Rosetta silent file (secondary structure, phi, psi, omega in degrees, C-alpha in Angstrom):
SEQUENCE: MCGRYATTKSEADLGELFDAVAVSETPAASWNVAPTDPVPLIRMSERHDGRVVDTARWGLVPPWAEDLRAGARMINARSETVAQSPAFAASFQRRRCLVPADGWYEWVRTGRQRQAYYMTPHDSSVLAFAGIWTMWRGETLTCSVLTTAALGGLKAVHDRMPLILPAERWPAWLAGGGEAEELLRPLSEPDLAAIEVRPVGPEVGNVRNNGPALVAATGADELEGTLF
SCORE:     score description
SCORE:     0.000 S_00000001
   1 L     0.000  172.726  172.947   -4.201   -4.565    7.579 S_00000001
   2 L  -125.598  103.926 -176.015   -1.556   -4.490    4.880 S_00000001
   3 L  -114.319   -3.535  178.812    1.699   -5.889    6.254 S_00000001
   4 L  -157.426  133.959  178.334    3.341   -7.317    3.156 S_00000001
   5 E  -151.898  177.567  179.735    3.062   -6.404   -0.516 S_00000001
   6 E  -120.054  138.550  173.790    4.808   -6.457   -3.893 S_00000001
   7 E  -146.323  116.932 -168.784    6.020   -3.501   -5.926 S_00000001
   8 L  -128.673    0.322 -175.745    8.160   -4.194   -8.983 S_00000001
   9 L   -78.757  147.314  179.523    7.784   -1.341  -11.488 S_00000001
  10 L   -75.000  165.436  178.837   10.783    0.757  -12.488 S_00000001
  11 H   -63.742  -31.592  177.189   11.012    4.480  -11.814 S_00000001
  12 H   -66.571  -43.408  178.514   10.499    5.073  -15.550 S_00000001
  13 H   -63.196  -43.793 -179.520    7.303    2.993  -15.544 S_00000001
  14 H   -66.629  -38.666  178.250    6.024    4.753  -12.433 S_00000001
  15 H   -61.412  -40.814  179.109    6.886    8.154  -13.841 S_00000001
  16 H   -69.870  -44.719 -177.115    4.896    7.436  -16.981 S_00000001
  17 H   -64.317  -42.666 -174.568    1.925    5.907  -15.172 S_00000001
  18 H  -100.862    6.474 -179.359    1.588    8.659  -12.570 S_00000001
  19 L    52.767   55.328 -173.835    2.834   11.560  -14.738 S_00000001
  20 L  -132.971  158.952  179.002    5.616   12.182  -12.256 S_00000001
  21 E  -104.393  131.353  179.053    9.321   13.018  -12.239 S_00000001
  22 E   -74.025  130.027 -179.680   11.744   10.707  -10.440 S_00000001
  23 L  -120.235    0.724  175.446   13.725   12.558   -7.751 S_00000001
  24 L  -150.997  162.344  179.231   15.427    9.606   -6.067 S_00000001
  25 L   -73.049  120.649 -177.216   16.674    6.189   -7.030 S_00000001
  26 L   -70.195  139.950  177.972   13.724    3.822   -6.809 S_00000001
  27 L   -58.300  156.259  177.899   14.288    0.680   -4.710 S_00000001
  28 L   -61.397  153.588  177.196   14.855   -2.571   -6.554 S_00000001
  29 L   -52.880  138.154  179.226   11.783   -4.583   -7.496 S_00000001
  30 E  -138.526  130.304  175.647   10.461   -6.511   -4.514 S_00000001
  31 E   -99.073    9.700 -177.531    7.866   -9.267   -4.354 S_00000001
  32 E  -152.689   61.135  179.234    8.048   -9.289   -0.552 S_00000001
  33 E   -70.558  131.292 -178.165    8.033   -5.754    0.838 S_00000001
  34 L  -122.870  161.680  178.687    8.107   -5.791    4.636 S_00000001
  35 L   -51.656  139.756 -178.646    7.782   -3.063    7.290 S_00000001
  36 L    77.944   -2.279  175.219   10.690   -0.559    7.380 S_00000001
  37 L   -69.038  154.413  171.144   11.756   -1.468    3.813 S_00000001
  38 E   -74.315  136.109 -177.104   12.385    1.379    1.342 S_00000001
  39 E  -136.688  150.462  174.934    9.404    1.758   -0.996 S_00000001
  40 E   -78.510  148.863  173.159    8.508    3.982   -3.946 S_00000001
  41 E  -147.763  163.206  177.171    5.744    6.551   -3.596 S_00000001
  42 E  -116.957  127.198 -179.814    4.244    9.396   -5.577 S_00000001
  43 E  -142.765  170.258  176.923    3.763   12.755   -3.873 S_00000001
  44 E   -87.332  145.134  179.136    3.469   16.420   -4.712 S_00000001
  45 E  -136.258  119.678  176.377    6.598   18.586   -4.652 S_00000001
  46 L   -64.495  -36.219 -178.866    6.632   22.382   -4.732 S_00000001
  47 L   -60.861  -36.607 -178.351   10.292   22.281   -5.682 S_00000001
  48 L  -104.075    6.931  173.502    9.504   20.271   -8.810 S_00000001
  49 L    54.846   47.967  177.306    6.135   21.923   -9.411 S_00000001
  50 E   155.734 -156.777 -177.329    4.128   18.718   -9.561 S_00000001
  51 E   -79.745  142.603  175.879    4.214   14.997   -8.887 S_00000001
  52 E  -131.232  151.393  169.946    7.439   13.179   -8.113 S_00000001
  53 E   -94.320  118.210 -175.878    8.434    9.544   -7.705 S_00000001
  54 E  -127.523  177.365  179.514   10.287    9.373   -4.409 S_00000001
  55 E  -124.607  134.421 -178.840   11.502    6.735   -1.948 S_00000001
  56 E  -133.773  160.748  173.160   10.374    6.414    1.664 S_00000001
  57 E   -85.943  126.484 -175.898   10.853    4.095    4.594 S_00000001
  58 E   -75.181  115.399 -177.066    7.648    2.099    5.129 S_00000001
  59 L   127.866   96.601 -175.386    6.317    2.955    8.583 S_00000001
  60 L   -64.807  132.110 -179.940    5.535    6.586    9.349 S_00000001
  61 L  -108.327  111.842 -178.812    7.655    7.980   12.159 S_00000001
  62 L   -66.007  157.039 -173.937    5.934   10.838   14.029 S_00000001
  63 L   -61.063  -26.121 -178.751    8.050   13.896   14.868 S_00000001
  64 L   -84.979   -5.234 -178.396    8.164   13.110   18.596 S_00000001
  65 L   -65.279  142.024 -179.279    9.586    9.595   18.092 S_00000001
  66 L   -74.289  -32.559  178.132   13.047    9.063   19.550 S_00000001
  67 L  -153.156  174.492 -173.749   14.238    6.885   16.674 S_00000001
  68 H   -67.760  -16.810 -177.799   13.142    5.279   13.414 S_00000001
  69 H   -61.067  -22.358  179.256   12.171    2.011   15.084 S_00000001
  70 H   -61.016  -27.063 -177.636    8.804    3.562   15.978 S_00000001
  71 H   -67.176  -22.435 -178.982    7.811    3.280   12.322 S_00000001
  72 H   -61.952  -24.647  179.782    7.677   -0.517   12.424 S_00000001
  73 H   -96.442    2.458 -173.294    4.395   -0.233   14.344 S_00000001
  74 L  -128.919   40.177  179.491    2.944    2.459   12.078 S_00000001
  75 L   -74.926  -24.359 -179.827    2.941    0.924    8.615 S_00000001
  76 E  -122.567  149.034  172.847   -0.858    1.304    8.391 S_00000001
  77 E  -126.848  127.158 -179.436   -3.273    4.101    9.277 S_00000001
  78 E   -71.131  128.926 -178.021   -6.968    3.294    9.675 S_00000001
  79 L   -62.702  -28.485 -178.607   -9.067    5.400    7.308 S_00000001
  80 L   -68.962  -23.616 -174.868  -11.782    5.695    9.961 S_00000001
  81 L  -126.232   -0.011 -173.582   -9.487    7.521   12.408 S_00000001
  82 L   -59.673  -33.951 -176.795   -6.637    8.953   10.324 S_00000001
  83 L   -72.766  -17.651 -179.281   -8.064   12.487   10.387 S_00000001
  84 L  -110.106  -11.399 -175.517   -8.109   12.552   14.213 S_00000001
  85 L   -68.505  129.369  177.824   -4.997   10.529   15.038 S_00000001
  86 L   -57.405  -33.270 -177.806   -2.211   12.584   16.691 S_00000001
  87 L   -78.762  -29.152 -169.924    0.377   10.609   14.719 S_00000001
  88 L  -114.488  -19.854 -169.511   -1.339   10.795   11.325 S_00000001
  89 H   -58.881  -44.129 -178.271   -3.713   13.789   11.177 S_00000001
  90 H   -63.518  -40.851  178.639   -1.187   16.407   10.013 S_00000001
  91 H   -67.858  -37.932  178.028    0.069   14.172    7.240 S_00000001
  92 H   -60.955  -37.987 -178.686   -3.489   13.325    6.189 S_00000001
  93 H   -75.697  -35.039 -168.889   -4.258   17.016    5.798 S_00000001
  94 H  -127.502  -15.181 -172.533   -1.077   18.135    4.050 S_00000001
  95 L  -134.746   72.417  179.495    1.171   15.250    3.044 S_00000001
  96 E   -97.160  155.407  179.743   -0.689   12.593    1.081 S_00000001
  97 E  -148.204  171.105  172.079    0.871   10.192   -1.380 S_00000001
  98 E  -112.052  133.570  179.023    0.146    7.205   -3.595 S_00000001
  99 E  -110.719  106.367 -176.584    1.948    3.956   -2.845 S_00000001
 100 E   -73.082  140.256 -178.725    2.197    1.839   -6.019 S_00000001
 101 E  -147.816  145.157  171.394    1.780   -1.904   -5.621 S_00000001
 102 L   -78.189  -31.288 -178.598    1.408   -4.965   -7.823 S_00000001
 103 E   173.714  176.566  179.738   -0.638   -6.607   -5.062 S_00000001
 104 E  -136.498  163.842 -175.359   -0.686   -7.442   -1.359 S_00000001
 105 E  -113.126  148.287  167.303   -0.648  -10.543    0.834 S_00000001
 106 E  -144.123  163.498 -178.705   -2.820  -11.851    3.649 S_00000001
 107 E  -122.786  141.233  176.177   -2.967  -15.169    5.495 S_00000001
 108 E  -115.792  126.715 -179.010   -5.948  -17.342    6.408 S_00000001
 109 E   -96.906  131.392  172.832   -5.558  -19.738    9.326 S_00000001
 110 E  -128.436  105.398 -174.074   -7.306  -23.112    9.360 S_00000001
 111 L    64.137 -124.298  178.444   -6.422  -25.048   12.492 S_00000001
 112 L   -91.820   -4.038 -175.762   -2.636  -25.081   12.660 S_00000001
 113 E   -97.085  146.358  174.701   -2.213  -24.292    8.979 S_00000001
 114 E  -124.136  126.900  176.861   -1.875  -20.864    7.390 S_00000001
 115 E  -106.365  126.756  178.048   -2.579  -20.308    3.715 S_00000001
 116 E   -85.450  141.601  175.312   -1.110  -17.208    2.065 S_00000001
 117 E  -126.877  144.994  179.122   -3.162  -15.277   -0.508 S_00000001
 118 E  -117.794  120.497  179.245   -2.018  -12.646   -2.960 S_00000001
 119 E   -98.587  121.785 -172.780   -4.532   -9.998   -4.033 S_00000001
 120 E  -152.978  150.118  178.902   -3.671   -8.513   -7.416 S_00000001
 121 E   -62.712  139.949  177.272   -5.493   -7.082  -10.461 S_00000001
 122 L   -57.312  -34.064 -176.004   -6.524   -9.678  -13.027 S_00000001
 123 L   -92.298   10.351  178.402   -5.027   -7.487  -15.763 S_00000001
 124 L    64.098   19.222  176.856   -1.664   -7.016  -13.948 S_00000001
 125 L   -73.722  169.329 -178.379   -2.197   -3.261  -13.703 S_00000001
 126 L   -88.650  134.720  173.105   -0.670   -1.216  -10.870 S_00000001
 127 E   -88.364  147.890  174.708   -2.663   -0.515   -7.723 S_00000001
 128 E  -116.625  103.918  175.199   -2.388    2.870   -6.012 S_00000001
 129 E   -76.340  139.275  172.310   -2.697    2.577   -2.245 S_00000001
 130 E   -69.340  128.063 -178.501   -3.717    5.757   -0.438 S_00000001
 131 E  -134.189  166.668  172.988   -0.742    6.808    1.649 S_00000001
 132 E  -133.302  154.051 -177.051    0.530    9.581    3.884 S_00000001
 133 E  -138.230  164.414  170.975    4.109   10.698    4.483 S_00000001
 134 E  -154.861  162.827  177.397    6.258   12.822    6.728 S_00000001
 135 E  -107.353  113.308 -178.618    9.922   13.762    7.024 S_00000001
 136 E   -81.820  121.792  179.317   11.396   12.611   10.315 S_00000001
 137 L    51.975   32.210  174.520   13.876   15.131   11.711 S_00000001
 138 L    69.790   10.512 -174.711   14.252   16.677    8.289 S_00000001
 139 L  -136.473  -18.630 -176.832   16.236   13.790    6.875 S_00000001
 140 E  -127.114  116.535  177.408   14.223   10.551    6.516 S_00000001
 141 E   -78.520  125.772 -179.988   11.065   10.300    4.427 S_00000001
 142 E  -129.210  158.539 -175.452    8.633    7.820    5.981 S_00000001
 143 E  -148.990  161.881  173.044    5.126    6.710    4.997 S_00000001
 144 E  -131.820  154.105  175.861    2.063    4.695    5.971 S_00000001
 145 E  -102.372  130.955  177.006   -0.608    2.946    3.904 S_00000001
 146 E   -76.731  143.377  176.025   -4.242    3.674    4.725 S_00000001
 147 E  -121.107  160.624  178.862   -6.534    0.702    5.302 S_00000001
 148 E  -140.642  172.107  177.120  -10.296    0.296    5.202 S_00000001
 149 E   -64.091  136.138  178.454  -12.840   -2.400    6.000 S_00000001
 150 L   -63.631  148.194 -177.411  -12.578   -5.301    3.559 S_00000001
 151 L  -119.355  157.910  173.584  -15.362   -5.547    1.009 S_00000001
 152 H    52.807 -140.336 -178.850  -17.085   -8.359   -0.825 S_00000001
 153 H   -69.058  -14.856  178.101  -15.270  -11.649   -0.976 S_00000001
 154 H   -65.088  -18.937  177.806  -12.086  -10.085    0.351 S_00000001
 155 H   -65.631  -21.763  178.438  -13.660  -10.310    3.807 S_00000001
 156 H   -72.894  -17.970 -179.618  -13.059  -14.072    3.646 S_00000001
 157 L   -94.988  -45.188 -179.424   -9.311  -13.372    3.602 S_00000001
 158 L  -161.078  154.912 -179.110   -9.032  -10.530    6.135 S_00000001
 159 L   -82.921   -5.814  176.746  -11.302   -7.937    7.723 S_00000001
 160 E  -126.134  157.504  175.709   -9.058   -5.081    6.494 S_00000001
 161 E  -150.583  159.489  175.966   -7.610   -4.144    3.110 S_00000001
 162 E   -62.180  147.815  172.309   -5.553   -1.274    1.699 S_00000001
 163 L   -79.212  110.214 -175.814   -7.528    1.796    0.647 S_00000001
 164 E   -99.863  131.410 -177.718   -7.117    1.616   -3.126 S_00000001
 165 L  -108.805  123.498  172.810   -7.633    4.752   -5.208 S_00000001
 166 L   -69.194  159.839 -171.909   -8.725    4.609   -8.875 S_00000001
 167 H   -56.650  -34.787 -176.998   -6.905    6.965  -11.248 S_00000001
 168 H   -68.228  -14.134  179.445   -9.708    9.529  -11.362 S_00000001
 169 H  -102.276   -1.929  179.665   -9.270   10.164   -7.629 S_00000001
 170 H   -60.515  -47.180 -177.176   -5.489   10.600   -7.626 S_00000001
 171 H   -59.063  -44.657 -178.645   -5.512   14.399   -8.198 S_00000001
 172 H   -65.878  -37.947  179.939   -7.913   15.110   -5.335 S_00000001
 173 H   -64.690  -46.320 -176.294   -6.027   12.820   -2.980 S_00000001
 174 H   -72.997  -22.187 -174.252   -2.647   14.370   -3.703 S_00000001
 175 H   -69.499  -25.199 -173.849   -3.938   17.937   -3.622 S_00000001
 176 L    84.924  161.054 -176.824   -4.576   18.019    0.127 S_00000001
 177 L    70.691 -157.721  178.745   -7.725   19.308    1.787 S_00000001
 178 L    87.161  168.067 -179.508  -11.068   18.016    0.578 S_00000001
 179 L   -83.182  124.276 -176.301  -13.872   16.166    2.319 S_00000001
 180 H   -58.783  -39.530 -177.507  -12.597   13.139    4.220 S_00000001
 181 H   -59.556  -42.309  179.767  -15.742   11.116    3.565 S_00000001
 182 H   -73.272  -42.160 -178.081  -15.309   11.415   -0.190 S_00000001
 183 H   -63.147  -34.626 -173.996  -11.529   10.983   -0.149 S_00000001
 184 L   -96.764   15.042  179.091  -11.746    7.816    1.960 S_00000001
 185 L   -66.665  132.086 -179.008  -14.504    6.174   -0.070 S_00000001
 186 L   -72.753  175.423  179.950  -13.640    2.501   -0.807 S_00000001
 187 L   -59.016  151.470  172.872  -13.497    0.905   -4.230 S_00000001
 188 L   -76.136  163.340 -179.912  -16.648    0.468   -6.280 S_00000001
 189 H   -58.348  -44.585  178.387  -17.980   -3.048   -6.871 S_00000001
 190 H   -60.575  -40.838  178.409  -16.739   -3.202  -10.513 S_00000001
 191 H   -66.428  -38.729 -179.972  -13.237   -2.161   -9.439 S_00000001
 192 H   -64.154  -39.703 -178.962  -13.304   -4.642   -6.581 S_00000001
 193 H   -66.950  -16.240  179.598  -14.297   -7.485   -8.902 S_00000001
 194 L   -80.217   -2.365 -178.468  -11.171   -6.785  -10.966 S_00000001
 195 E   -97.183  126.177  176.913   -8.978   -8.043   -8.104 S_00000001
 196 E   -86.408  141.303  173.090   -7.899  -11.678   -8.127 S_00000001
 197 E  -108.791  107.724 -168.909   -7.477  -13.580   -4.862 S_00000001
 198 E  -113.810  121.135  174.472   -4.641  -16.016   -5.564 S_00000001
 199 E   -69.658  133.757 -179.768   -3.403  -18.759   -3.234 S_00000001
 200 E  -129.731  171.495 -175.070    0.408  -18.736   -3.069 S_00000001
 201 L   -74.470  168.702 -176.539    3.078  -20.772   -1.344 S_00000001
 202 H   -74.003  -10.666 -175.240    4.325  -20.414    2.246 S_00000001
 203 H   -60.241  -28.682 -178.621    7.709  -18.989    1.197 S_00000001
 204 H   -65.082  -18.247  179.516    6.344  -15.431    1.277 S_00000001
 205 H   -67.679  -16.132  178.487    6.043  -15.768    5.049 S_00000001
 206 L  -102.080  117.656 -175.428    9.833  -15.402    5.349 S_00000001
 207 L   -64.280  -16.276  179.004   10.951  -11.813    4.685 S_00000001
 208 L   -77.272  -16.352  179.356   14.304  -13.094    3.426 S_00000001
 209 L   -84.926  143.818  179.112   12.609  -14.719    0.433 S_00000001
 210 L  -154.942  167.947  178.558   12.024  -12.676   -2.687 S_00000001
 211 L   116.830  160.273 -175.309   11.428  -13.059   -6.407 S_00000001
 212 H   -63.020  -19.873  178.875    8.510  -13.587   -8.806 S_00000001
 213 H   -62.479  -22.616 -178.281    8.023  -17.199   -7.691 S_00000001
 214 H   -65.470  -27.029 -176.856    6.390  -15.842   -4.519 S_00000001
 215 H   -99.864    7.180  177.990    3.318  -14.670   -6.445 S_00000001
 216 L   -72.736  138.215 -179.293    2.875  -17.861   -8.477 S_00000001
 217 E   -68.779  142.892  173.503   -0.454  -19.600   -7.861 S_00000001
 218 L  -106.076  174.388 -179.910   -0.492  -22.877   -5.984 S_00000001
 219 L   -77.291  -18.901 -176.286   -3.085  -25.646   -6.193 S_00000001
 220 L   -76.084  130.782  175.468   -4.428  -24.943   -2.711 S_00000001
 221 L  -151.938   80.334 -177.468   -7.556  -22.798   -2.570 S_00000001
 222 L   -66.596  -17.890 -177.495   -9.491  -23.286    0.628 S_00000001
 223 L   -98.808    7.701 -177.912  -11.664  -20.258   -0.186 S_00000001
 224 L   -55.524  130.742  179.410  -12.761  -21.477   -3.606 S_00000001
 225 L    90.630   -8.299 -178.702  -16.419  -20.687   -4.127 S_00000001
 226 L  -105.604   -9.602 -174.283  -16.564  -18.093   -1.343 S_00000001
 227 L  -100.798  121.606  177.953  -15.059  -15.114   -3.164 S_00000001
 228 L    54.155    0.000    0.000  -17.333  -12.772   -5.086 S_00000001
């Protein structure tokens, strides 16, 4: 799964990278995004005739939900079932988005100890998670991040990972429609090898902590030699 990530680029940077127009004030940079936080996303807008940088609440809230709290349990949508899920299928067909991220976190447990890892591109480029969105009761934009089976050495950290889309697949993803098998294809091996698995400190485990120190590498690396 993807339950915590970092996203720190400004709306100007995101607009340039994704060729999109900002239509809302982008949330402040965060190195510790948690469920229900406001997050930037890129989606298509008929009103603006193209891509926009918008802000959504992380955790898709289906239309039948009584309140926004339902979204806390729906931050991720499994790529294997998203097209059939009652909560996600309509958004998968018509309301797809890209969720920009610097990287994401997972934890590995050894006995009583948990080691946090931060997965991020070696070249510090921006990742685009495949996402879906909906508007709850016409007033609150909410979103989920799609996940897929972990590949390569990332399986040593967690059995799931975000579905990451390379730039050449952004147009097809955002357009709607298309063949699910092709749209949900995981990263290629070369793209996967470009992701660093970095051991970080335990402070990221507390959602109240934030700042660039959270993604700094520590000396601990229990998985050394097992990745890629």
